[in-house]
N, C-alpha and C positions, 0 to 999 in steps of 0.2 A: 615293538613298543607303543602307547598311546602317543596322539599329539597331545596331553595333557601330560607328560613325565620325562624324564632322560634319565639314560642310565652309563652309571661309569665303575668299575672292578677294582679293585688290589687283590693282592696277598698278603696276611697279617706276618707279618717278620720277625723271628728270634728276637731283634733289638726295641720291637713294641708290645713285650710282652711279658706280662707280671712274673711269681719264679712258679707257678703255678700253669704256664704257656698258654694262656688267656690275655689276651688282649685287653691295656692300657684302659682303664674307662676314659683317659684323658684326650687318646690316639686316636678312638670314633669321632671325636671335633675337628684332629688331624683332617681325615679321613672327608667329614664332613664336610669341610673348605676345597678339598682336591675337588669334592662333587658338585660342590656350589661353581668351582671357577670353569669345569670341564659342562657347568650345563650351558653357567654365559658365555664363552667362547661357542658352541653349539649355536643359540640366540646370534649371534653374531654380532656381540657387544661386550669381547673380551674385557677385563677388567683394565684390559693396556688404555684400550678405546677407550672406558669411564674416565680416566685419572687422565689421558692426555689431551685425547679430542674434546673431552666437556668439562673435562676440571672437575670432577669430583670426587668424593669416597665412597664407598657402600657401605661402612662401619656397620659390623653386628653389634647391635641394641642390647638385644637378650640370647639369650643359647638354653635350650634346654632337651637334655640323653632319656629314654626308660630303658631299660634294658632286658630284657627275658630271657637271654642264657648264652653263653659265654660261645664267641669267634675266638677261636684255636690255630696257633703256630700250624703253618702253611695253607694254613684256608683260604680260600679262594672268596671271597664274597660280593658280590654285585648290591648294588645302592642306587632306588632310584630317588628322583628330584620330581619334586613337585611343586610348583605354583601356590599356594595354603589362600595369600592373599594378598590384590593390591590395591594399593592407598598412592596419596595426595602425592607423599615424597617416601615411602617404606615401601618395604614388598616384605614378603613372608613368605621359608622353602617347607615344606618337609619332606627325611630324608627318613627310607627304608633300606635299613642292611637285612637283604640277604631273602630270603623267603617271603615276597609282598604278602602269602595265607597265612607264613605261620613266622616271621620275621624274630632275628636274634635282636634285634634293635630298632626303632627311633628317634628323631631326633627335629628341632624344629628351632629356623634361628631365625629375625626379624631383622631387618637391613635398614638404614636408613641411611638417604640423600645430604651428603654435604658438601656446605659449598666452601670454597678457601678459608671465608671466614670461619668456618666449625656452624657455622648451626644450618639446621634443616631447609631444603632446598625441592620443589615439585621434578621427581624424574623428569626428565628427558623425555619430550614427544617417542621420538627411536627406540628407548628402551622400554617406555611404559609400552606400547604398542609388539615389538620384540616378548614383554613378558605375556602381554593378556592373553596374548596364542597358548599357552600352557595354564593359562586360569582353570584352577576345578568347576567343572558343572557346578553352580547350585540342585 
């Protein structure tokens, strides 16, 4: 693993598949979110800390996915999470599902820091610092 990414893995379960034994498209976002949570915990800024200590929410403003090949029942799938962009009050993550050189799918999410009043706020400096260590080089 390079210093710009974090890894997560899962197995495709029966209840996640369509009648053809292929991962249902919506479940990709479920696993992307699990990978995101693991990514944040590895940075020392787990979502519980974000919510309890900093009184923030990091809702997803945008999510998109692109599918290249099926993820099948009982398949073990590696997910690589990379910080794509770090802004003042938002950050973006890229996800690669499967082999990075020949991925089965890709996803992208945009997260915005929101205060208790539901308005965007600046990312706390500790969070910004933790995420910046994973920012892609230009």
